[in-house]
C-alpha positions, -999 to +999 in steps of 0.1 A: -564+186+201-527+188+212-503+208+191-478+189+169-451+172+190-472+174+222-489+144+239-525+146+252-526+139+289-555+118+301-572+128+333-570+104+362-596+104+390-585+091+423-612+073+442-610+063+479-632+033+486-643+031+522-661+001+537-695+005+552-723-017+562-739-021+527-707-023+506-683+005+497-686+043+496-666+057+466-652+092+473-642+106+439-616+133+444-631+167+435-665+154+423-686+136+448-695+103+464-713+072+450-716+036+462-708+001+451-719-033+466-685-048+462-649-036+455-649-054+421-676-031+408-660+001+423-641+012+392-671+008+369-694+027+393-669+055+397-663+057+360-700+059+354-704+087+379-675+107+364-688+103+329-724+114+338-712+143+360-688+157+335-707+146+303-677+129+288-672+094+273-664+067+299-632+057+281-617+092+280-602+092+315-585+068+340-598+058+374-575+047+403-594+031+432-576+029+466-595+008+491-595+018+528-604-011+550-599+007+584-592-008+618-555+001+614-550-024+586-545+001+558-508+007+566-502-031+567-519-035+533-498-007+518-466-022+532-475-057+520-483-044+485-450-025+484-432-057+495-449-077+467-439-051+441-403-051+454-402-090+453-415-089+417-388-064+407-361-085+425-373-117+407-371-100+374-336-088+381-326-122+393-340-138+361-321-113+339-289-120+358-294-157+355-299-155+318-267-135+314-248-159+336-261-190+318-248-175+285-214-168+300-211-203+315-221-218+281-194-197+264-169-211+289-179-246+278-199-258+308-226-284+301-262-278+310-260-301+340-228-284+353-244-250+349-275-262+368-253-274+396-234-241+397-266-221+398-285-244+421-314-249+397-326-278+375-312-286+341-347-278+327-345-243+342-310-238+326-325-248+293-353-222+297-328-195+307-305-204+278-334-202+253-347-169+267-312-155+267-306-165+231-339-151+220-333-119+239-298-114+225-312-121+190-286-149+185-289-186+182-277-208+211-258-234+190-247-214+160-256-215+123-284-239+113-297-244+148-327-230+166-325-209+199-329-242+218-298-256+202-316-281+179-309-283+143-338-280+118-337-318+113-340-324+150-368-299+154-386-315+124-383-350+140-396-336+174-425-320+156-435-352+139-433-371+172-455-344+189-481-345+161-481-383+162-487-383+200-516-358+197-532-377+168-524-412+181-506-420+148-472-436+147-444-411+141-428-416+107-391-425+110-374-428+076-349-452+090-376-474+105-394-476+071-362-486+054-355-514+078-391-527+075-389-525+037-356-544+035-370-570+060-400-575+036-377-580+006-355-603+025-385-624+035-397-626-001-363-639-013-356-661+018-389-671+034-386-678+071-383-714+081-414-728+098 
């Protein structure tokens, strides 16, 4: 048990998975070798081996499997995985910058359509970025009484009724439509339509 203020460090076992004719050989650093028919089962097989060999629970340590395909492809795999990770980081940074820019353009008074043209994205994407930016900042997009999407509570309620009606097949209740129908009925009672 770690002393107060200290964090327990979990052991991590590095496993090199090497292809062979019947599947994968799993070389567990400092412990030994086991096998797996496919790479999907490699972590479970290595975890089972470590737990049995060291007589510890299977969930008390981490396992990191690194496949080695061979034939000079491993360096290409590593480079490609690094590029994918770099692209994901760049995409996250671009999204963060876009959210901040949408908020600044909104403060300058640009419409959603104008902002979309400035950024070279669709108005729907601007709406998503504006909503995410407002939520992230903890502020509302349109001020007091409006949601992060810029809708008032009444507009959101009306949209909710419409969505429920579409899902259930019912007709959305519109208070104004009911009034006009009711007044039409009373008018017909007093002045029946000519036939």
